[in-house]
N, C-alpha and C positions, 0 to 999 in steps of 0.2 A: 808897718813891719816892726817887730820888736828888735831891740838890739842887745837885750840882756837875758841870760838864763842864770838864775841862782841855783846852784847844784849842791845840795846837802848830802854828805856822804861820810862813811867810816870804812876803813879797810877791812873790818871784821865782816862786812856784808858782801857775800857773793853777788847779790843783786846790784849793789853799788858798783862792783867791778864790771858787770855786764853793761850797765848803763854808761859807765865811763868809756868802755871800749867802743860804744856806738855814738857817743855824744858829738864828737867832732864830725863824723860822717853826716849826721843829721843836721848839723849847723852849716855845712858847706853851702856856699852860695846864698846864705841868708843875711850875712853881715852881723850875725849874732855874736855877742861876747859871752864867754862862760865865766861867771863869778863863782869860783870854788869856795865852798863853805864847809871846811872840816868841822866835824862834831864828834861827840862820843855817843854812839848809839845806845849804850847802856844807860847813860844819863837821860837821853830822850825817853826811853821806855819807862824809866822810873818817874820822870816828871809828868808824863801823860797817862800813867796807869796802864800802859800797853804791855804786852808780853811778847817774848820771842817765840817764833814757831817751834823752837826746840822744846818748849814746855808742853806741847801737845803732840805726843808720840805719833799718832796717825798722820797729822799734818806735816810733821817733820820728815817722815818717811816719804810722803808724797812730794814735798818741796825739794828734797835732794834729787829725786828723779826728774822733777821739772827743771831744776837748774841745769842738769845734764842735757835735757832736751833743748833748752834755750841755747846753751853753748854749741851744741851740734847744729842747730838751725842757722845760727849766725856765723858759724865757723870761728868761734872764739876759743883760743887755747884755754883749757880749764881742767883742773883736777881738784876734787874735794880735798881740802886741807886736812891732813891727818892730825894736826895739832889743834883743830877747832874744838872747843872754844878757846881762843888765845886772846891775850890782852893787847889792845892797840893804843893804850894811853900814850906811851912814848912816841909811837909812830905818828899819832895824830898831833901831838905837840910839835913834832918835827915838821908836819905839814903846815902848821901856822908859821913856823920859821921860814920854810921854803916859800910860802905865799908872800911873806914880807920881804923876801930877798929875790923875787922874780925868778924862782926856780921850781915853781909848783908843778909845771908840766912834767919835767924829768923826775921829780920826786914821786909824783903820783904813779908814773910809769914804773919806777923801781918798786914801790911798795905794793901796788895792785898785782903786778906780775909775780913778785915774790910770793905773795899770799895765795893767789888763785890760779897761777899757771905752774908755779914751781913747788908749792906746798911748804913754804918756809914758815917757821914759828916767829911771828913778829913780836911776841912777848920776850923772846930771848935777846939779851943785850949782844951776845956774840953774833947771832944771826943778823940783827939790825946793823951791826958794824960791818959785816961782810956785804950785806945788801947795799949799804951806802958806799962802801969802797968800790964795789963792782960797778956802781952807777956813776962814779966819778966825783962823789962828794967827799969832803973831809969828815970822817966819822967822829973825830974828836970835837970839831966845831959844832956839828949837829947835836952830839950828845950833850955838850955844854949848854946849847940853847934849850934842849928838852928839859934840863934841870933848872932853868931860870924861873923864879917865882912869877914874873910877868907873863911868861908863856903858859905856865900852869893855870894862872888866873884867866888868861885870855881864852883858853879852851873851855873852861867852865862857863865863862860868860857867853861864848859863842853857842854853846849847847843850850843854855838857859834862854837865850834870845831866839833860837830856833824853835824851842818848845812854845814860847809865847807867840810866835808867828803862826803856829798851827802844825808844825812838823811833829809827826808821831812815829816815824820810822825812816829808814834809808833804803834806797835813794829817794829824795824828794826834790822836786824842781818847782821853781816859780817863774812864770813868764807873765809880765804885766800884772803881778800880784795874784795871778791865778795859779793854784797849786795842783801839781800832778805827783802821784806817788807810785813808785815801783818801776822796775826796768821794763815791765810789760806795757808801760804807757808812753814809751818813747815816741811813737807815731803821733800821739796827741800833743806832745811837746813840740814836735816839728810843725804840726798844723797851727799851733798857737803862735808860731813865729811869723805866720802870714805867707 
């Protein structure tokens, strides 16, 4: 039985949100640990030559409908974010800070919910400050961390490392170095746990 799932994600991705919402449920009783791997999806797309579904109008219209189907099927609170496409650079830098400070669970909860249940603009400094405050974080402390050169570099390096590992989109999971892509492969992730 595996004890680790590497979970690569970006708050810009509704599919990452859906995966995150189901990940703990799928790992219950397995003894698996979730290794959160914040990345920049835009950097991954650029590094791998991949493109967003947004660039293919017919696919984008279909996927928006499919996201709603997914949310309805699994009972996940969801609304398509009216600010999409928004920047998640600062939010993802904050995720690295939260990861290093043992607060990644509550941070992910705050950011994913704000983006895909409440429709907040994560690229807005004011919105980020309000999200952090409402989640019990010190917004000044987190904003200071987001601006630190080492955090900026760490996010670039994490994204580059993900691309080198074979990640081409989000969400991506690794179980025993076997890769699974997409929120619609969660059952395969569970099976890989044994």
